[in-house]
C-alpha positions in Angstrom: 82.2 209.7 18.8 85.5 208.8 20.5 85.6 206.1 23.2 86.0 208.4 26.1 83.0 210.5 25.1 81.0 207.4 24.4 81.6 206.0 27.9 80.5 209.2 29.4 77.3 209.0 27.4 76.6 205.4 28.4 77.3 206.2 32.1 74.9 209.1 31.9 72.2 206.9 30.4 72.6 204.3 33.1 72.6 206.9 35.9 69.5 208.6 34.6 67.7 205.2 34.4 68.6 204.6 38.1 67.6 208.1 39.3 64.5 206.7 41.0 66.3 203.6 42.3 68.1 200.6 41.0 68.0 196.9 42.2 71.1 195.9 44.2 73.8 193.8 42.6 72.7 190.4 44.0 69.2 191.0 42.5 70.7 191.9 39.1 73.0 188.8 39.3 70.2 186.3 39.7 67.1 188.1 38.3 68.1 189.1 34.8 67.3 185.6 33.5 64.1 184.3 31.9 64.0 181.5 34.5 63.8 183.9 37.4 61.0 185.9 35.8 59.1 182.7 35.0 59.4 181.6 38.6 58.1 185.0 39.7 55.2 184.8 37.3 54.2 181.3 38.3 54.3 182.5 41.9 52.0 185.5 41.2 49.6 183.3 39.2 49.2 180.8 42.1 46.2 181.8 44.2 47.7 180.0 47.2 51.1 181.7 46.9 52.4 183.6 49.9 52.3 186.9 48.0 49.0 187.7 49.7 47.2 188.6 46.5 45.1 185.4 46.4 43.4 185.0 43.1 43.4 188.7 42.2 46.6 188.7 40.1 45.4 185.7 38.1 42.0 187.4 37.5 43.6 190.6 36.3 46.1 188.7 34.1 43.3 186.8 32.4 41.4 190.1 31.9 44.6 191.5 30.2 44.7 188.5 27.9 41.0 188.9 27.1 41.3 192.6 26.3 44.3 192.0 24.0 42.6 189.0 22.3 39.7 191.3 21.4 41.8 194.3 20.4 40.4 195.4 17.0 43.8 196.7 16.0 45.4 193.3 16.3 44.8 190.3 14.0 44.4 187.6 16.7 42.4 184.5 16.0 39.1 184.3 17.9 37.7 180.9 19.0 35.2 179.6 21.4 38.0 178.3 23.6 39.7 181.7 23.8 38.9 184.4 26.3 36.6 187.3 25.4 36.7 190.7 27.0 33.4 191.8 28.7 30.6 192.0 26.2 32.8 192.3 23.1 30.9 190.5 20.2 32.3 187.3 18.8 33.3 183.9 20.1 35.1 183.3 23.3 34.6 182.8 27.1 34.3 185.8 29.4 37.2 185.7 31.9 34.9 187.0 34.7 32.8 183.9 34.8 35.7 181.6 35.6 36.0 180.2 39.1 39.7 180.2 39.9 40.1 179.4 43.6 41.3 175.9 42.8 43.7 176.9 40.0 47.4 175.9 40.2 50.5 177.2 38.4 53.4 175.1 37.2 56.9 175.8 35.9 58.6 173.8 33.1 55.4 172.0 32.4 56.1 168.9 30.3 54.1 168.1 27.2 54.8 164.6 25.8 55.6 164.4 22.1 53.4 161.4 21.3 49.9 161.0 22.5 46.9 158.9 21.5 45.7 161.4 18.8 48.8 163.1 17.5 52.6 163.2 17.3 54.7 166.3 17.8 58.0 167.2 19.5 58.4 167.1 23.3 58.2 170.5 24.8 58.4 172.2 28.2 56.1 175.2 28.7 57.6 178.0 30.8 54.5 178.6 32.9 51.1 176.8 32.8 48.0 177.5 34.9 45.5 174.7 35.2 42.0 174.7 36.6 40.4 171.5 35.3 37.0 171.8 36.8 34.3 169.8 35.0 32.3 172.9 34.0 34.7 175.7 33.3 38.2 174.1 32.9 41.1 176.5 32.1 44.5 175.8 30.6 46.7 178.9 30.3 50.1 178.5 28.6 52.7 181.3 28.9 55.9 181.4 26.9 58.2 183.8 28.6 60.8 185.5 26.5 62.3 188.4 28.4 65.0 189.5 26.0 64.9 186.6 23.5 62.7 185.0 20.9 60.9 181.7 20.4 62.7 178.8 18.7 61.5 177.3 15.5 58.4 175.1 16.0 58.2 175.8 19.7 54.9 177.5 19.8 53.4 175.1 17.3 54.3 172.0 19.4 53.1 173.6 22.6 49.7 174.6 21.1 49.2 171.2 19.4 50.1 169.4 22.6 47.7 171.3 24.7 44.9 171.2 22.1 45.3 167.4 21.9 45.7 166.6 25.6 43.3 169.1 27.1 40.6 169.3 24.5 37.9 169.0 27.1 39.0 172.3 28.8 36.5 175.0 28.2 39.2 177.7 27.9 42.6 177.1 26.3 44.6 180.3 26.1 48.2 181.0 24.9 50.3 184.0 25.9 53.6 185.1 24.4 55.2 187.3 27.1 58.1 189.6 26.4 59.6 192.8 27.9 57.8 195.1 25.4 55.0 192.9 24.0 56.6 191.7 20.8 54.6 189.4 18.6 56.1 185.9 18.0 57.7 185.1 14.7 58.6 181.9 12.9 60.5 180.6 9.9 58.6 177.3 10.0 55.8 177.1 7.4 53.3 175.1 9.3 53.9 177.2 12.5 52.8 180.5 10.9 49.1 179.8 10.9 49.0 179.3 14.6 50.8 182.5 15.6 47.6 184.5 15.8 46.4 182.2 18.5 49.2 183.5 20.8 48.4 186.8 22.6 51.4 189.1 22.9 51.7 190.7 26.4 54.4 192.9 28.0 56.2 192.6 31.3 56.6 196.4 31.2 53.0 197.3 30.5 50.9 194.3 31.4 52.5 192.7 34.5 53.9 195.9 36.1 50.6 197.7 35.5 48.6 194.9 37.2 51.0 194.9 40.2 50.9 198.7 40.5 47.1 198.5 40.7 47.0 195.7 43.2 49.9 196.6 45.5 50.1 200.0 47.2 53.0 199.3 49.5 55.2 196.6 47.9 57.6 194.8 50.3 59.7 191.7 50.2 59.6 189.6 47.0 56.8 191.7 45.5 58.9 194.9 46.2 61.9 193.3 44.6 60.0 192.3 41.5 58.3 195.6 41.1 61.5 197.6 41.7 63.2 195.5 39.0 60.4 195.9 36.5 60.2 199.7 37.3 64.0 200.0 36.7 63.7 198.1 33.4 60.9 200.4 32.4 63.1 203.4 33.1 66.0 201.9 31.3 63.8 201.1 28.3 62.6 204.7 28.2 66.1 206.1 28.4 67.3 203.7 25.7 64.5 204.8 23.4 65.5 208.4 23.9 69.2 207.7 23.1 69.2 204.7 20.7 72.4 205.9 18.9 74.4 205.9 22.1 73.7 202.2 22.7 74.3 201.3 19.0 77.6 203.1 19.1 78.5 201.3 22.3 77.8 197.9 20.8 79.8 198.8 17.6 82.7 200.0 19.7 82.9 196.7 21.8 82.6 194.8 18.5 85.3 196.7 16.7 87.8 196.8 19.6 87.4 193.0 20.2 88.0 192.3 16.5 91.1 194.5 16.4 92.6 192.9 19.6 91.8 189.4 18.4 93.1 190.1 15.0 96.4 191.3 16.4 96.8 188.1 18.5 95.9 185.8 15.6 98.4 187.5 13.4 101.1 187.4 16.1 100.6 183.6 16.4 100.6 182.9 12.6 103.3 180.9 10.9 102.3 182.1 7.4 99.6 184.1 5.6 97.6 186.9 7.2 94.3 187.4 9.0 92.0 190.3 7.9 88.7 191.7 9.0 85.5 192.3 7.0 81.8 192.9 7.9 78.7 190.8 7.5 75.4 192.6 8.0 74.9 195.4 10.4 76.1 193.8 13.7 78.5 191.0 12.8 82.2 191.0 12.0 84.3 188.4 10.2 87.9 187.4 10.4 89.4 185.3 7.7 92.9 183.9 6.9 94.4 184.5 3.5 95.1 180.8 3.0 91.5 179.8 3.5 89.2 182.6 2.3 86.1 180.4 2.3 86.5 179.8 6.0 85.9 182.6 8.4 85.3 183.5 12.1 82.1 185.4 13.1 82.0 187.7 16.1 78.7 188.5 17.8 78.0 190.4 21.0 75.5 188.6 23.3 73.2 190.2 25.8 75.3 189.0 28.7 78.3 191.1 27.6 80.2 188.2 26.0 81.6 187.8 22.5 80.5 184.6 20.7 83.0 183.4 18.2 82.3 180.7 15.7 84.3 179.1 12.9 82.4 178.6 9.6 82.8 177.3 6.1 80.5 179.2 3.8 77.5 179.4 6.2 78.0 176.0 7.9 79.3 176.1 11.5 82.4 174.0 12.0 82.2 174.0 15.8 80.2 175.2 18.7 80.5 178.8 19.6 83.4 179.9 21.8 82.5 182.5 24.4 84.8 185.3 25.4 83.2 186.7 28.6 83.6 190.4 29.6 83.2 191.6 33.1 86.6 190.6 34.6 89.5 193.0 35.0 90.9 194.0 31.6 94.1 192.0 32.0 92.1 188.8 32.6 90.0 189.4 29.5 93.1 189.8 27.4 94.5 186.6 28.9 91.3 184.8 27.9 91.6 186.4 24.5 95.1 185.1 24.0 94.0 181.6 25.0 91.0 181.8 22.7 93.2 182.9 19.8 95.3 179.8 20.1 92.3 177.6 20.4 90.8 179.1 17.2 93.7 177.8 15.2 93.0 174.2 16.3 89.3 174.6 15.5 89.5 176.6 12.3 92.2 174.7 10.3 92.4 171.0 9.3 96.2 171.1 10.0 96.6 173.8 12.6 100.3 173.2 13.1 100.9 174.4 9.5 99.6 177.8 10.5 100.2 178.2 14.2 103.7 179.3 15.2 104.9 178.4 18.7 105.0 181.7 20.6 105.1 182.5 24.3 102.3 184.5 26.0 102.9 188.2 25.9 103.6 190.0 29.2 102.7 193.5 27.9 99.5 194.8 26.4 99.4 195.4 22.7 98.5 198.9 21.4 94.9 197.8 20.5 94.5 196.3 24.0 95.8 199.5 25.7 93.1 201.4 23.8 90.4 198.9 24.7 91.3 198.7 28.4 89.2 201.7 29.6 86.1 200.2 28.1 86.7 196.8 29.6 87.2 198.4 33.0 83.9 200.2 32.6 82.1 197.0 31.6 83.6 195.2 34.6 82.3 197.9 37.0 78.8 198.0 35.6 78.4 194.6 34.0 74.9 193.7 35.1 73.4 197.1 34.3 75.0 196.8 30.8 73.6 193.3 30.4 70.1 194.7 31.0 70.9 197.6 28.7 71.9 195.3 25.8 68.8 193.2 26.3 66.5 196.2 26.4 68.2 197.7 23.4 67.7 194.6 21.3 64.0 194.5 22.4 63.6 198.2 21.4 65.2 197.5 18.0 63.0 194.5 17.3 59.7 195.9 18.6 57.3 198.3 17.1 56.7 200.8 20.0 53.1 201.2 18.9 52.4 197.5 19.4 53.9 197.1 22.9 51.2 196.0 25.4 
């Protein structure tokens, strides 16, 4: 698939996803972040919020947690402190018996690492709902990962902290909220046993479904949130119908960036030669002939940036350098030329032995001329493409049959 045809396919995909409406640019600029979604969720879960829903959204959200916790097709842990759906047999508290009018929601809720009974790492919980009545206390912890995944030990420390500090609460529930309802994962051995205590819910199916049921004529902030979730749903559906288009688009950005950067690195060299190789399905390497054990990795991030890192074997030699896309093509190439020079100083112990003194180019190189139309397209539709890349990663990582 040539670049011109590929861009037409991506444009068609975005246009079809926006057929029933698309959030305006200012909404996309500030809303495609986990923090914004967490703020919106905390607002909805607050019975005294000015959304006008009172306690109804919190009630329906807890019902969704209870239904998923009792789903026979999922291997969730069931405890007396967890929620139980209706008259489903087994341990747990029915969500409908909770009195929630005094509940309050919190953002970035801090859990101290050291308490009287245990020691664990300090953690901030994205969203927490507390209703610490003496008879039916509730602690609801929500880890919101819109396009990303949990960090190592994060869910373990949050759960241990809550279980220790709020052990008297009758209900202690844990929700892992993602766009499509992905289950949490971990590479930490002592975190694996607690993952079944986290219920996986979906922004697309759980939150949007609740709002659609509760709100017949959405306006203001509610309208903005529901329109954004509806557009993300449509974008997800389109991405699922054309996965190869998005994969080819990602590969094309990768490949063009590598070729352009390789051209500039070789133009600046004093000796030796830079060459390109691949690592896995989505990562490219650049290495210099004088130091084959050292290499540069190139990764495309969901905000339409290229992350570049210098490594020795698998050990990072520096923080990642980010080459942002979204500016006019000429400015991206200027940034790329500056980055190429910086990479010599980061990558080599004696950079002056490899870096020749050369002036900045005034004309585009042949690889840059070829890449220019794609960069122009990215600049025009940057925020839609950021969502597309995030949705695409969620679709690749998620089992569609498990999305809730």
